[in-house]
ROVO-310640 format. One line per 5 residues: number of its first residue (from 1); their letters; for each residue x, y, z of C-alpha. Coordinates in Angstrom, 2 decimals. Layout:
NUM) A) X Y Z ~ ...
***
This chain:
1) XXXXX) 134.24 97.56 75.26 ~ 137.90 96.19 76.03 ~ 139.59 97.96 78.97 ~ 143.21 98.85 78.89 ~ 143.76 96.53 81.83
6) XXXXX) 141.97 93.71 79.95 ~ 144.20 94.17 76.91 ~ 147.48 94.03 78.83 ~ 146.37 90.86 80.73 ~ 145.04 89.14 77.65
11) XXXXX) 148.39 89.61 76.00 ~ 150.59 88.77 78.66 ~ 148.61 86.24 81.00 ~ 150.11 83.17 79.33 ~ 153.98 84.38 80.13
16) XXXXX) 153.67 86.15 83.51 ~ 151.97 84.71 86.92 ~ 148.89 86.95 88.29 ~ 151.19 88.93 90.83 ~ 153.69 90.01 88.27
21) XXXXX) 151.06 90.92 85.68 ~ 149.33 93.27 88.13 ~ 152.71 94.96 88.60 ~ 153.47 95.15 84.78 ~ 150.02 96.73 83.96
26) XXXXX) 150.53 99.31 86.75 ~ 153.91 100.06 85.45 ~ 152.91 100.00 81.66 ~ 150.01 102.43 82.46 ~ 151.73 104.97 84.81
31) XXXXX) 155.22 105.04 84.11 ~ 155.34 104.14 80.26 ~ 152.04 105.39 78.85 ~ 151.84 108.24 81.65 ~ 148.38 107.44 82.41
36) XXXXX) 146.70 107.56 86.01 ~ 146.08 104.37 87.94 ~ 142.47 104.93 87.28 ~ 142.74 105.05 83.60 ~ 144.50 101.58 83.91
41) XXXXX) 141.54 99.94 85.45 ~ 138.38 101.79 83.88 ~ 140.18 103.34 80.67 ~ 139.10 101.74 77.37 ~ 141.86 100.57 75.09
46) XXXXX) 139.96 101.84 72.03 ~ 140.33 105.36 73.60 ~ 144.08 105.45 73.58 ~ 145.62 107.87 71.24 ~ 147.44 106.31 68.13
51) XXXXX) 150.73 107.21 69.65 ~ 150.09 105.70 73.11 ~ 148.78 102.58 71.24 ~ 152.00 102.13 69.33 ~ 154.02 102.50 72.55
56) XXXXX) 151.92 99.83 74.29 ~ 152.17 97.47 71.38 ~ 156.04 97.79 71.41 ~ 156.12 97.48 75.29 ~ 154.06 94.17 75.01
61) XXXXX) 155.95 92.75 72.20 ~ 159.20 93.10 74.20 ~ 157.71 91.61 77.38 ~ 156.55 88.69 75.34 ~ 160.09 88.12 74.37
66) XXXXX) 160.95 88.08 78.24 ~ 162.58 91.57 78.01 ~ 162.80 92.64 81.63 ~ 160.45 95.70 82.09 ~ 163.49 97.79 83.75
71) XXXXX) 165.28 97.52 80.47 ~ 162.32 98.62 78.62 ~ 161.77 101.46 80.93 ~ 165.51 102.24 80.77 ~ 165.75 102.49 84.48
76) XXXXX) 165.43 100.66 87.71 ~ 164.86 101.94 91.48 ~ 167.63 101.31 94.09 ~ 167.91 102.70 97.52 ~ 165.51 105.60 96.64
81) XXXXX) 167.34 106.55 93.43 ~ 166.96 105.68 89.80 ~ 169.57 103.98 87.90 ~ 169.94 103.89 84.31 ~ 170.08 100.12 83.09
86) XXXXX) 170.45 98.36 79.85 ~ 171.16 94.91 78.95 ~ 174.97 95.57 79.37 ~ 174.44 95.61 83.12 ~ 172.69 93.77 85.90
91) XXXXX) 169.25 95.09 87.03 ~ 169.79 96.06 90.83 ~ 168.10 93.72 93.19 ~ 166.44 94.29 96.78 ~ 169.13 92.04 98.29
96) XXXXX) 171.99 94.43 97.24 ~ 170.28 97.46 98.92 ~ 170.55 95.36 102.18 ~ 174.31 94.95 101.47 ~ 174.66 98.84 100.95
101) XXXXX) 172.52 99.44 104.11 ~ 174.94 97.34 106.15 ~ 177.96 99.22 104.85 ~ 176.35 102.58 105.68 ~ 175.44 101.29 109.11
106) XXXXX) 178.78 99.91 110.00 ~ 181.20 102.09 108.14 ~ 183.00 105.55 109.28 ~ 181.62 108.30 106.94 ~ 185.11 108.98 105.56
111) XXXXX) 185.97 105.46 104.56 ~ 187.94 104.69 101.42 ~ 185.80 102.36 99.41 ~ 186.22 100.18 96.39 ~ 183.52 98.33 94.44
116) XXXXX) 184.47 95.49 92.27 ~ 182.12 94.77 89.42 ~ 180.31 97.68 89.77 ~ 177.91 97.07 86.96 ~ 175.40 100.03 86.87
121) XXXXX) 177.43 101.79 89.71 ~ 174.50 101.44 91.94 ~ 176.39 100.21 95.09 ~ 179.31 102.78 94.56 ~ 177.23 105.90 93.78
126) XXXXX) 174.55 104.95 96.43 ~ 177.54 104.76 98.84 ~ 179.03 107.91 97.64 ~ 175.64 109.80 98.03 ~ 174.89 108.34 101.34
131) XXXXX) 178.65 108.72 102.84 ~ 179.47 112.25 101.62 ~ 183.02 112.06 103.30 ~ 183.87 108.69 101.47 ~ 186.22 108.35 98.64
136) XXXXX) 184.81 105.68 96.25 ~ 185.92 103.76 93.29 ~ 184.27 101.51 91.16 ~ 185.93 98.85 88.88 ~ 184.41 96.76 86.06
141) XXXXX) 185.93 94.70 83.24 ~ 182.99 95.85 80.74 ~ 183.48 99.18 79.10 ~ 179.69 99.22 78.09 ~ 178.96 98.85 82.01
146) XXXXX) 181.29 101.67 82.85 ~ 179.51 103.90 80.32 ~ 176.22 103.31 82.08 ~ 177.75 103.80 85.45 ~ 179.60 107.19 84.51
151) XXXXX) 176.11 108.41 83.19 ~ 174.42 107.35 86.46 ~ 177.31 109.01 88.43 ~ 176.57 112.44 86.58 ~ 172.87 112.03 86.63
156) XXXXX) 172.80 111.61 90.42 ~ 175.48 113.93 91.10 ~ 177.79 111.42 92.78 ~ 181.38 111.67 93.13 ~ 182.72 107.85 92.17
161) XXXXX) 185.89 107.39 90.15 ~ 185.42 104.76 87.62 ~ 188.14 102.28 86.24 ~ 188.25 99.54 83.74 ~ 189.95 96.48 85.30
166) XXXXX) 189.96 92.71 85.03 ~ 190.08 91.58 88.46 ~ 190.91 88.14 87.58 ~ 194.23 89.56 85.84 ~ 194.89 92.52 88.16
171) XXXXX) 198.46 92.95 89.71 ~ 197.67 95.11 92.79 ~ 198.91 98.51 93.02 ~ 199.91 100.58 96.02 ~ 196.85 101.89 97.63
176) XXXXX) 194.63 101.07 100.63 ~ 190.89 100.85 101.15 ~ 189.03 100.73 104.17 ~ 186.32 98.64 102.58 ~ 186.19 96.43 99.44
181) XXXXX) 182.53 95.36 98.33 ~ 181.55 93.25 95.42 ~ 178.61 91.60 94.18 ~ 180.53 89.42 91.70 ~ 179.27 86.71 89.22
186) XXXXX) 178.39 83.66 91.21 ~ 175.82 81.57 89.44 ~ 177.11 78.19 88.15 ~ 176.07 77.02 84.68 ~ 174.31 73.94 86.34
191) XXXXX) 171.90 76.52 87.94 ~ 170.83 77.81 84.38 ~ 167.97 75.60 84.27 ~ 166.29 77.28 87.19 ~ 166.67 80.66 86.00
196) XXXXX) 163.79 82.87 84.43 ~ 164.27 83.73 80.57 ~ 163.77 87.28 81.48 ~ 167.24 86.89 83.31 ~ 168.92 84.28 81.35
201) XXXXX) 168.32 85.78 77.85 ~ 168.67 89.30 78.68 ~ 170.99 90.13 81.63 ~ 174.80 89.89 80.94 ~ 176.38 86.48 81.06
206) XXXXX) 179.55 88.46 81.96 ~ 178.08 89.56 85.38 ~ 176.21 86.50 86.17 ~ 178.02 83.04 85.73 ~ 181.04 81.19 86.91
211) XXXXX) 182.64 77.92 86.02 ~ 180.88 74.93 87.51 ~ 184.06 73.83 88.77 ~ 185.28 77.00 90.43 ~ 182.04 78.74 91.82
216) XXXXX) 184.23 80.77 94.27 ~ 186.57 82.18 91.34 ~ 185.71 85.79 91.96 ~ 185.42 85.64 95.69 ~ 188.82 83.97 96.14
221) XXXXX) 190.45 86.32 93.67 ~ 189.12 89.47 95.42 ~ 189.77 88.20 98.65 ~ 193.50 87.32 97.65 ~ 193.88 90.74 96.17
226) XXXXX) 192.23 92.34 99.25 ~ 195.18 91.09 101.29 ~ 197.09 93.78 99.38 ~ 194.44 96.54 98.90 ~ 192.91 96.59 102.13
231) XXXXX) 194.21 98.73 105.03 ~ 195.01 96.93 108.29 ~ 191.58 95.65 109.73 ~ 189.77 96.84 106.56 ~ 186.64 95.01 105.72
236) XXXXX) 185.36 93.04 102.90 ~ 181.60 92.78 102.08 ~ 180.49 90.02 99.52 ~ 177.05 89.35 98.09 ~ 177.06 85.46 97.81
241) XXXXX) 175.47 82.60 96.22 ~ 173.33 81.32 99.10 ~ 174.56 77.77 98.13 ~ 178.00 78.42 98.80 ~ 177.92 80.51 102.13
246) XXXXX) 180.21 78.09 104.40 ~ 182.55 77.48 101.45 ~ 183.01 81.05 101.07 ~ 183.54 81.61 104.68 ~ 186.03 78.64 104.83
251) XXXXX) 187.83 80.29 102.07 ~ 188.00 83.76 103.87 ~ 189.23 81.93 106.88 ~ 192.16 79.93 104.95 ~ 193.22 83.40 103.68
256) XXXXX) 193.64 84.74 107.30 ~ 190.55 86.91 107.17 ~ 188.97 87.28 110.85 ~ 185.61 88.12 112.27 ~ 183.69 86.14 109.39
261) XXXXX) 179.94 86.53 109.37 ~ 177.16 85.15 107.08 ~ 174.10 87.23 106.97 ~ 170.71 86.43 105.64 ~ 168.76 88.49 103.17
266) XXXXX) 165.05 89.50 103.74 ~ 164.03 86.29 102.35 ~ 165.88 84.22 105.01 ~ 168.84 82.98 102.48 ~ 172.34 83.29 103.13
271) XXXXX) 173.11 86.38 100.95 ~ 176.14 88.46 102.34 ~ 179.40 87.79 104.04 ~ 181.69 90.30 105.80 ~ 185.28 89.90 107.12
276) XX) 188.11 91.79 108.39 ~ 191.74 91.67 107.01
***
């Protein structure tokens, strides 16, 4: 008699590596079918109720199209919270948690914080939750992303103010922030060949890609704008493309930023840059 685990594996093993397949089987069983972990390993496929079989079939069909499991679930974990996600926003990554952790560790509780390219709002909302005295804004060009961020803000009972702003065409207004943080688009078109289909075919191009001939487009624009938006000695935090760490640091230096540091992520890659105005 075919076990549930065997059924899931047989339909997905040609697409996903063994380690990912184990994780997917656990998520499908526990979080989507609402079964116990034991049911996943010893439960029989034939014993599933028809309604759960239908959910299972649809889930597997979506995974066979390389749709990320987080979009299928409708949420992704980040820094101990559950954030609603959909194809209009990037799925939060563990590396970005390190960026948030660094800001919390280094910053006064009552900081004025601006998150540029907020997406699901995971950075801004987490900072608002973990730094209750902070005043936090999140900007994004995408109206779809901002709708998702607003829902997350409400669901998680945070206090972030969101604005629809195209940073590439933004004329700075009066207003001083202590911190600007951004995880902007930084993947060049030539890097597409190395990307997995579940990113390339599902996550929004608007949040991923920059021109091959200008990989620092967003970093430079944000840093230039930051010269006016940041308070004296205010700090900028970037999540970066690991291939352009030195170039990003040199760009910040050319704009008269100081105390520039490149920080490696948990995988040993250059991932974060910090600098003071």
